N, C-alpha and C positions, 0 to 999 in steps of 0.2 A: 969287143966293146964298141958301141956305137958312139960316134962323135956328135954331140948335140950342141948347136949354137943357140944362144938365147937371142931372140929378136927384140931389139930395143926400139920402142916407138919414139919417133921424133915428134916434138911438139908441133902442132899445126901453126904455121906462120902465115898470116894473111897480110896483104898489103897494108901499110901503115894507115890506120884510120884515126890516129891521135891528132890533136891540134884543136884549133878554135876557128870560129868564123865570126865575122862582124856583118851586121845588117845596117846599112847606112842609106841616107837619102841620096839620090843621084840628082844631078843638075837638070836632067831631062824631065819632061812633064810627067809627074806622077810615078816616076820609076824609083825603085829601090835597087840597091846593089848588094850582093853577097860577096864579101872578100874573105878568102881563107888562105891559111898557110899550110894546109894539109895537102900532101901529095896524092891524095885520093882522087882529086879532080884531074884525071889523066885522059878523060874521054872528051870528045868534041861537043857533046850535048848532055844535059842532065834533065831529069824530070823532078819538079818540086811539088810536093803535096803538103798542104798545111792541115795539121790535125789540131785538136783542142789545146793540147799542151806541148806540141812538138812540131818540128819540121822534118819531113822525110825526103831526102834527096837521093834519087836513084839513077843508075845508068840505064839507058834504054836498051832493050833487046833489038836485034836486027830488024824485025818486022813491026816494031812499035809505030803507031801512026798518030798518037795524041800530041798534046802540046809539050814542046821541049824548049829549053833555054840554052843558048850557046855559051860555052865556057871560053873565056879569054885568059891566057896566061900572061901576066905582067910581072916580069922579074921572078921572084920566088913565090909570088902570090897568084891565086886564081880569082877571076872576077866573073860573076854572073849578074846580068842586068835583068830585072823582071818587074812586072806590074801586078803584084799581089799584095794583099794586106798582111803585113808581118810586123812584129814588134821590132823596134830599133834598139840595137845594143850589141854587146859581145857575148857569145855563147860558146860553151865547151861541147865538143862532139862526144856523145855517149859511146865509149869504147866497148862496152859490154854488148850493146844492142846493134852496133854498126858492123857491117860486113864489107867484103870486097865490092859488092854491088849496091850497097845502100848505107847512107849516113843517117843517123838519128840524132837530132839536136833538140834538147828540151829547153824551153824558155819560160820556166815557172816564175 
């Protein structure tokens, strides 16, 4: 008799993409700042794309040469200063659409 073992699949666990972010006015000329409590912001730079109803924040690949924003870690929060038109307020990260490399934040 052959011994068969059933292979159980482990759920896919990606880096924690839950949390929220705040978009606030910065004291510098025309700058806004994104402050987040999500530990997703573990890279040195991020790319921020503004869509019609959401913000997509992604981690750059090694050979990316476009515009990037520096991530500063302040205590338990991450801070990104930028000069883009964004709505000001508090927003939840969309856990279903976000991945290890991309955050999707709706601001309906």
